[in-house]
C-alpha positions in Angstrom: 49.0 88.9 21.0 46.4 86.2 21.1 42.7 87.0 21.2 42.3 85.6 24.7 45.1 87.8 26.0 43.6 90.8 24.3 40.2 90.2 25.8 41.7 89.7 29.3 43.7 92.8 28.9 40.7 94.8 27.9 38.6 93.3 30.8 41.4 94.4 33.2 41.5 97.9 31.7 37.7 98.3 32.0 37.7 97.0 35.6 40.4 99.5 36.5 38.6 102.3 34.7 35.4 101.4 36.5 37.3 101.5 39.9 38.6 105.0 39.0 35.1 106.2 38.0 33.7 104.8 41.3 36.2 106.9 43.2 34.5 110.0 41.8 31.3 109.3 43.8 29.7 112.2 45.5 27.7 112.3 48.7 24.0 112.8 48.2 22.3 112.4 51.6 22.1 110.5 54.9 18.8 108.7 55.7 17.1 108.6 59.1 19.0 105.5 60.1 22.3 107.2 59.4 23.1 105.4 56.2 24.9 107.6 53.7 24.0 107.6 50.0 26.3 108.5 47.1 25.9 109.1 43.4 28.3 108.4 40.6 27.7 111.3 38.3 30.8 111.1 36.1 30.1 111.6 32.4 32.7 108.9 31.9 30.1 106.3 33.0 28.4 106.4 29.6 31.7 105.9 27.7 32.8 103.2 30.1 29.5 101.3 29.9 29.5 101.5 26.1 33.0 100.0 26.0 31.9 97.2 28.4 28.9 96.5 26.3 31.0 96.4 23.1 33.5 93.9 24.7 30.8 91.7 26.2 28.9 91.6 22.9 32.1 90.6 20.9 33.6 88.2 23.4 30.5 86.7 25.0 27.7 87.3 22.4 24.4 89.2 22.6 22.7 86.1 24.0 25.0 85.7 27.0 23.8 86.4 30.5 26.7 88.8 31.0 25.8 91.0 28.0 22.0 90.9 28.7 22.3 91.8 32.4 24.9 94.5 31.8 22.8 96.0 28.9 19.6 96.0 31.1 21.3 97.5 34.2 23.2 100.1 32.1 20.0 101.1 30.3 18.4 101.7 33.7 21.4 103.4 35.3 20.3 106.1 37.8 23.7 107.3 39.0 23.2 105.8 42.5 26.4 104.2 43.8 24.7 100.8 44.3 23.6 100.8 40.6 27.2 101.5 39.5 28.5 98.7 41.8 26.0 96.3 40.1 27.5 97.1 36.7 31.0 96.6 38.2 29.9 93.2 39.6 28.6 92.0 36.3 31.9 93.0 34.6 33.8 91.2 37.3 31.7 88.1 36.9 32.4 88.2 33.1 36.1 88.4 33.7 35.9 85.5 36.3 34.0 83.3 33.9 36.3 84.1 31.0 39.5 83.5 33.0 38.1 80.3 34.4 37.6 79.0 30.9 33.9 78.6 31.2 33.4 79.9 27.7 35.9 77.5 26.3 33.4 74.7 26.0 31.4 76.7 23.5 34.5 77.5 21.4 35.5 73.9 21.7 32.2 72.7 20.3 32.4 75.1 17.4 35.9 74.0 16.6 34.9 70.3 16.8 31.9 71.0 14.5 34.2 72.7 11.9 36.7 69.9 12.2 34.0 67.3 11.7 32.7 69.1 8.6 36.2 69.3 7.1 36.8 65.7 7.8 33.6 64.7 6.2 34.4 66.8 3.1 37.8 65.2 2.9 36.3 61.7 3.0 33.7 62.7 0.4 36.4 64.0 -1.9 38.5 60.9 -1.5 35.5 58.6 -2.2 34.8 60.6 -5.3 38.4 60.0 -6.5 39.8 63.5 -5.8 42.8 62.5 -3.8 44.8 65.8 -3.9 41.9 68.1 -2.8 41.0 65.5 -0.1 44.6 65.8 1.2 44.3 69.6 1.3 41.1 69.6 3.2 42.4 66.9 5.6 45.5 69.0 6.1 43.3 72.0 7.0 41.4 69.8 9.5 44.6 68.8 11.1 
C-alpha cells in the first residue's frame, strides 16, 4: 500500500474513532437559557489525541498549522463537548487538505530539488570525464 493510501486510511480510522468517542458524551447541566452542556470524559480521548498528534507530526510536520493547532487544543482539553468537537474539526480539516492535495506542492518542491541536485551531479561527473557514474546518477534522477 502506498504511503498516501496509508495516511488516508489512518485519517479515516481516527475520524471514526473520534466519532465513537464523541458518542460517549455525558450530560453535565442545563444553563438558565435552557442550553444543555455535555462532557466527553472517556479515557480513550488521551490515546486518540496522541495517535492524531503522531499522524499529524509525521504526515504534516511539526510546523504545520494542523499539528500546531491540534497540539495546542489537545494540551488545553477540558472535557467539554465543544472542546472535543474542536479537536475533531482540526482533524477533519487535515484530512480535507491532505485529500485535496494541498500538501502535494511541498512534496513536489522537495522532489524537484532532489532531481535538480542529481542532475547537477551527473553533469559535473560527465564534465570531469566520469561517464559511467554520470549515467548512473542521471538514471537515478530519471
